[in-house]
N, C-alpha and C positions, 0 to 999 in steps of 0.2 A: 655266722658271719655272712658275707657276699655268696650269691648262688647264681650259677650259669646254667642255661639250657639252650641248645642249638638243635636245629632239625633241617634235613634235607631229604626230600622223598617225593612222593605223588599226591600227597593229601595237602589241604589248605594249612598252612602253617601257624596262623595266628592263634586259633584255640588251642592247639598243641603246645604253643609256647607259653601262653597265659596259664594253662593248666599245669604245666611243668613249674612255673614260678610259684603257683599255689602250693605245690608239694615241697617247695623250698622255703616256704614261709617260717618253718620252725627254726630256721637258722638265724632269723633275725635280720632286719633291714630297716632303712629309712627312706628308700626311694627305688623306683623300679622302672623299667622300660623295655622295649623291644624293637627291632628293625626287621623289616621284610624285604626280600628281593624276589622278583617274580621271573627275572631273566629277559624280560621284554623291555622294561623302562630302564633308563640310566639314572633314574631318581630312586633314591632309597626312601621307603616309607618308615618313618620312625616316630614312636609316640613314647613320651617319658613323663613321669609324674613323681612329685613328692608324697610321701606317706604310703599308706597300704595299698594292696592291689585293687581295692574298690575304686581308689583315685585313678589308677591307671586304666581300669575298665571304663570309667566315666570319660577320660580323655580320649580313649580309643573309639568311643561310641560315636563321636563325631567325624571320624575317619572312615571312609569306605573300605571294606574288606576287599582287596584286590585279588585274593585267592592264591596269593603267592605261595610256592611250595618250598621255600627256604627261608630261614629266620634265625635271629639270635635273640635271647632275652636275658635279663639280669636283674637281681635284687641287690642293692648297694647298702653297705653299712659304711658310713662316711669315715674315712682316714684323712685323705689330702682334700681339703676344700670342704666348704659348708654343705648343708643339705639344701639343695636347690635343683631345680630342673636341668640347669645348665651343667651341672656336675654329675647328674645321673647317666648311667649307661643305657644304651651303647654310644660309643664315641665314634665319630667320623672324621676323617683326615680333611684338612682344609680344602682339598681339591675335589671332595665329595666322593672319592673312589674307594677308600678302604674303611671297612667297619669292624669295630673290635669290642668285645667284652672282656673284662679282666677281674680275677680275684688276686689279692696279694698286693705287694708294695715294690714299685721301682725305685731303688735307692739312689740312683744317680740321675734321677728324672730332671733335677734343676740344671745340670750341665748339659744334658740333651736338649731340654727346652730352650736354653739360651743358644745353643747351636742352631737349632731350627729356626728360631726367630730371627737369628742373623742371616739366615737363608731365605728369609721373606715369609715365613709360615706364620698366620694369625692363630692364635688360640682363643678358644671361647669358654673355656672352664679353668677351675683352680686345681684340676686333679693331676695326679702323676700319670694317670692312664692315658691321657690325650697325646703324650709324646709318642706311644706305641703306634697308632695308625698313621701319624704324620711321619715318623721314622720309616716305617714300611713304604708309605708312598713315595719317599724320597729315593728309596732303594729299587722300587718296582720298575721292572723293564719288561713286563708281559708274562712273568712267571712268579706267581704269588708264593708258592713254596720257596723258591729261592730267595725272595725278598724277606720272607719271615725268618729264614735260617740266618741271613745276613744281619738282620735286626736284632734277633735274640742274641747273637754273639756280643752285642754291644749293651745288653740290659744287665744291670746288677740288682739283685734282689731275689724275692721268691714270688712266683706268679702261676696262674693258669690263664691262659689265653685261647680265645677262640676268635678266628678272623675270616672275613669274607671280602671280596673284591667285586665291584660292579661288572668289570670286564670279565669275569670268570664266573658265570652263573652256574648253579648246581654243584658248587664245590665250596667246602668249608676247611680251614686249616685250624689244627688244635696243637698246642704244645703246653708243657708245664714244667716247673722247677719247684719242688717242695711244696706244692699245693695240688690237691686232689683234681683229677680229670680223667673221666672216663667215657667209653663210647657204647652206646646201646646199638644192637644189631636187630633190625627188624626185616620184614619182607619187602624189599626194594625200598627201604627207607632206614636212615641211620639218625641217631640221637648222640649228642655230646653234652655232658653235664658235669657239674661239680660233685654231684651226689645221686646215688641210685634212685631215690624217690622221685626225682624229676621225670623219669620216664618208665618207672617200674609198671605202671598200668598198661604200658604199650609193648614192652619187651622185657624179658628177663635174660636175654643173652648180652653179655658184657664183655668188653675189651678194656683192659686197664693199661693206661699209658705209664711209662717209667719216667723218671726225670730226664729232661732234655731231649726226649723223644719228640718228633714232629709227625702228625698224623695228616694225610690229606683224605677227606671224608666225602664220599659221593653217594647218591642213593643206593647203589648196588655194590659199592666197593670201598674198603678201607686199606690204606697202604700206611705202614708206620715207618718212618725213617729214623735211623740212628747214626748221625753223621752223614757221610755221602751216599751211603747205601741203605736199601730198605731192609727192615727187619722181616725176614721171610717167615718164620714160624711165629705167628701171632695168635696165641690161644684165645679162644672166645669160651668164657665161663658162663654155664647156667647157674644163675642165682635163684635159689628157692626161698624167698623171703616174702614175708608180708609187708605191707607199708610201713607199720610201726616198728617192725625190726629193722627195716632199711633205714629208717629215720635215726635209729639208735646206732647205726654204722657198725653192727656186729657185736655191740656190747649187750650185756644182759639188762643193763638198766641205763636210764638217762643220767643218773647221778654219777655213775662209774665213768660214764663217757665224758661228762663235764669236769670230772677231776682231771682226767687226762688232757683236757683242752686248756688247762690253766697256763701252760707256758705260752701258747698262741694268744691267750687273752691278755697275758701280761705285756707280751711282745707289742701286740697291736695298741695297747693302751700307751705305751711309752715311746714306740718307735719314732715317728716323725716329730715328736716334741722334745727330743733329747738329743742337743747337738753334741758333736765330737769335742767341742772346747767346753762343755759342761753348761752351755746356756740353755735355757728351758723356754719353750714356746707354748704359752697358754692363751692363745688369741681370744679364745671364746668366753673367758670368764668375765668380760665386761668391765674390766678396771685397768686403767693404764699403769705402766710401771711406776712412775712417781708416786702415785696414789697408793699402790700397793706396798711400796717401800715404807710408807708412813703407817702401816697397820699397826695398831697399839695392842690389840688382842684378837685372838681368833676363838670363836664360839663354834663347836661342832654339835650338831643335833641329829640323831638318827635313832633308829630302832632295831632291835635284834642283832643280826649279824652284821649290819651296817653300823651300829653302835660300837661293836668290836673293832671293826675296822678304823673307826674314830679314835679309839683308844690307842691304837698303834699310831695313828697320825699325830696324836699329842707328843708322843716320844719324839717322832721325826721332826716336827716343827720346832719343839722346844730346843731340841739338841742342835739341829742345823741352823735355825734361824733366830733363836733365843728371844721368840715371842711367846708370851703366856697364852696358853690354851685351855679352854674350858670345854669339857665334852659331857653332854647330858642327854639322857633318854628324852626323846622328843615329846612323849606324852606327859612328862613332868615339866619340862621347860615351858611348854605352852601355858601353864597355869601358874607358874612363878612370876614374881616381878622381874620383868625382863630388863636387865642393866645394859644390853647392848646398845650401841648408838654410833653416830659418825666417828669414823677412825677404826671401827671394829669390822672385821670380816666374819661373816657367818656362813658356814658351810653345811648345807642340808644334805645328807647322804640318804638316798633312796634308791634301791636297785631299779624299781619299776617306774619311779618318778610319780607315783600316784598314793604313796603312803599317807594316809589322812593325818596322823599325828605330826609327821615331819613337815608336811605341807603347812599345818597350822603354825607350828613353830617358827618356820620360815617367814610366814606373813606377819606374825608378831614382831620379829626382828627388824623386818623391812619397814614397818610402821614407825620403828624407833629411829629410823635414819641410818641403820647398818647396811654395808654393803652385803648382799646375799647372793651366794653361789650355789647352784644345784649340782652335786655330784652324783650322776645317774647312769644308767645303762640304756636309757630309752629316750631317743630324740624326739622332740615335739610333745613330750609328756607334760603333765600339768606343773611338775616342779619347775621345769624349764620356763614355763610361762609366768610363774610367780616369782621368779628370780631376777636379778640384774645381769646374770650371766650363767654359764654352765661349764662343767669340767666333766666331759664324757668318758666313762669307761668303754671299752670296745671288747666286750666278752662275747658278744653274740646273744642269741636267745637262749635262756637258761630255763629249761622245762622242769627239772627236778626241783621240788618244793624247797628242800634243803639247800641253801646257797652254798656254792663252792667256788667257782671260777669268778663269779662277780665279786665276791669277798676279797680274793687276791687281787683283782683288778682294781678294786677301790683303794687298797693299800698302795699299789703302784701309783695310783693317780695322786694320792696324798704325799707320796714320797716326791713326785714332780712339783707339788705345791711347796713342799718343805724346801726343796733345793732353790726353787724359784725366789722365795722369800730370803733365803740365806744369801743368795747372790745379790739380791736388791739391796739388803741392808748391811752388807759387808761383814756379816758374821761369818762367811765362808770365803777363805782365800781362793782364788782362781784354781790353784794347784789341788786344793782340797776338793772343790766342786767338781773338777775333772775326774779326780779319783773315785768320789762317790758316784758320779754318773756312770763311770765304767763298771763299778760294782753292780749298780742297778741294771745295767744293760746286760750284764752276764746272767742275772737271775733266771730268765726264762730257760737258757741253756742248761743251767744247773737243775733246775726242777725237772726239765724234760729228760736229762740223764738219770735222775732219781726214779722217774716213772717208768722209763722205757729201757734204757741201756742196762740196767740192774733190776728190772722188774721182778724177774723170777725169784732172785735171792731176797731183796728187801721186802717184797709184798708177802712173800711166804711166811716172813718172819712176823709180819703184822697179822696175816690171817691166823697164824698159830697162837699168837697172844690173844686175839679176839675171841677165837673159839674156846680157848681155855677159860675165859672169864665171862662169856656170854650169858651164863645162867645167874650170875650174881645180881642182887637186888639193890645194890647201891654202889656209887663210885664217887670218890673225891678227887677233884683235879687241883693241883698246886703249882705256882710258878712266882717268879720274882722278876721285876723290872718288865721288859717287853714280854717275858714269858707269861705275865698275868693275862693280858688280852688273848693270847694264844690259848691259855687254859679256858678262858671264858668261852671262846668259840668252839674249842674242841668239846667241852661239857654241853653246850648248846646242841651241837650235832648228835651227841649221844641221846640227849633227851628227846630230840626231834623225831629220830627215825628208829630208835630201839625201845623207847618209852621207859627207859631206865632212870629212876631218880638219881640225880647227879647234882653235887655241889661244886662250885669253883670258887677258890680264895687265893688272895696273895698268901704265899707260904709263910710269911712272917705273921699272919694273923691266925694261923692255925690253932695256936695255943690259947688264943682268946675265945675260944668255943667249939670251933669245928672238931677239934681232935676228940671231943667226947663222942663224936659219931663212929670212931673207929673201934673195931673189933678184931678178934683173930681172923686172918685171911681177908680183910676188907682191901679191896683194890684201889690203890692210890696212883693216878697217873700224874706224873710230875714232868714239867719242862725244865730239863737239866742241860740245856746247850751251854757251850763254851761261852764265857763272858766274864765280866768283873763280879757278878754276883753268884758264881758257880759254887765257890765255897760255902756261901750262906745257904744255898740250895741243899748241898750236901748235908749240912748241919740239920736242916729240916727233915731230910730223909732218914736220918738217924733217929730222930724223934718218932717218926712214923713206924719205922722198923721196931723200935722198942715197944710199941703197942701191938705187935704182932700183924701189922698190915703187909700186904704184898705190893711192892713197888714196880710199876711200869714206867720206865724212864724214857723219855724223847731226849736223845743225846746226840751230839755231833760226832760223826764218824772219826774214829781214830783216837777217841778218848777212852783209853784203857781204865782209868781210875773209876769210872761210873759203874762198871760191871761188878765192883765190889760192894756197891750200895744199892743196886738194884736187882729184883728177881727176873725182870724181863727188860730188854733194851729196844727201842725202836730208834734205829739209826737214821739221821737225816744229813744232808750234805753240809759242809762247812760253808758258812757265809759270815759276812760283817754282822756284829750284834744287832744292829738296829733294822737289818733286813731279814733277820731270822723269822719273824712272822710270815714271811712270804714262803719259807721252806718248811718250817716245823709244823705249821698248820696243815700240810697236806698229808703228814703221818697221822694226825688226830682224825682227819677227814676219813682216811682209809680205815682207821681203827674203828670209828663209829660205824662205818659202812659194813664192815664184816662182822661187827657183833650184831647188827640188826639182820644181817643176812643169815647168820648162824641161828638167830631167833625166828626165822622164817617169815619176816616181815617185808611189807611193800615200802622200799626206800623212796621211791619216786613219788608217792602219794601218801604221806604219813597222816594218820588220823587227826581230824579237828584242825588241821592247817591249810592255810591258802597261800598261793605264791605272792599274790598282791593283797595286802590289807588296806582296803578303801574305807574302812569305818573305824570309828574311835573305839 
């Protein structure tokens, strides 16, 4: 996601800032910028650009380097506001005195913005961030530290902030709440960043900020404040990491890191789009509410993991909005007789926005007069240019070839679309919409608890099961209802990274052929979470057990009955039936991951696969 780099010292800051931003590119972004202060001028030198850092360098080429020795830089992944130069960071207060870069979200920015506008402040962007420099400017009385403390006391949300003031050259202020921020300690120079890679080539001595601490950073000194007094004992840690390891944030692999990033990816995808009253804001999809309310059919076209997200979307849209949904593999859809037309909504799901088959399917549907929306993780990608509108996931850059966080972010985005359609065509009463919105809003916290708070217990169970079956040469995955696309995705993950032949089927179809594959000891992974088809799933498990197979059940924690039907149980948090794909798939991601690791394989770069498929 977004990246922060700041510098204060004796060297020219511009190249250091830009190089730091380059080290943060792996996090994903859609615009970038930097601001420089040399202590002599009262004007801030600021350069911003949309797109990758080459565009920022081009924009900077026309600006003279004044040799400023202090600066701030930022790579932005849009949440509040479109991808424009005006919305790119750094942001400067209306009076030109306070400069800010920020990661995170200010949840009460609407109220703060209105208050500041009433006080005569003119805003130039659509972002939540811009309230921060203007609020600090309103409170500034010659002491930036004190103004920042007073301002952050009024902020709701999670954030990492780095602030500078024209009237206090040579000093940066940094603070954080639930977003990473750390300080690099060099020889008569200091760095501040959202991740170590931003300055690792310059120094390996790091000071970590804790939540709600505020640091004053000068070239030869750092003071960390916690409340009214300074934190006296501030340990500086020597990090012995190479750049690749640093980008992994201490994880052994990018895939494992990205599994843990799913709560943040889901939260960022739904956060500002999901109102407390159950209203859904999807301003970028390019269709007004009256037109969307008249949607006759939804077509979803996608490939691979995105296709499985689309299958989940079908259950969500048909249940909540009562609109018929057709989901098809894009490579087949593009060659069939396309029956989409005016009145139909076509959603092309592509993580990269460059998947050739999905792009072709979207073009076919658009030629037929359907309204086409790109559901993608990459702003400015080809899919967004070939569509009428876009529904962006906000998962950040995903480096592991096997998709994890982009998959769950896609499901979250489809859930928003389903709620939107349900509200517009009155198939969801307001009270039901609010309840569903609350359940969706809780999902990131539920997954975060599963991955972290109980990580030692839950993941050790997954590791044990994966290790026990890692040498098997065939797996069968079974599920019913929303468990079917979960199985498809779990089986795909196992095939992708462990190279084990795996079949996935609706459990009711098992006796129509796949049951012939079973023999004594065959591992069968079954999604058996609580719901209205649980008893049917149990019956299918009995059929499997009767053939001597070993059952690995993904089940809702607290369900004691399942233990009498399964040899292994991978417990997952309780959630509403239609949101189960967001939680249960995490267990299957971990299972595939640990099978592959037990087999000694490279999970980040599986053989024969590419992250982006740009050929047919």
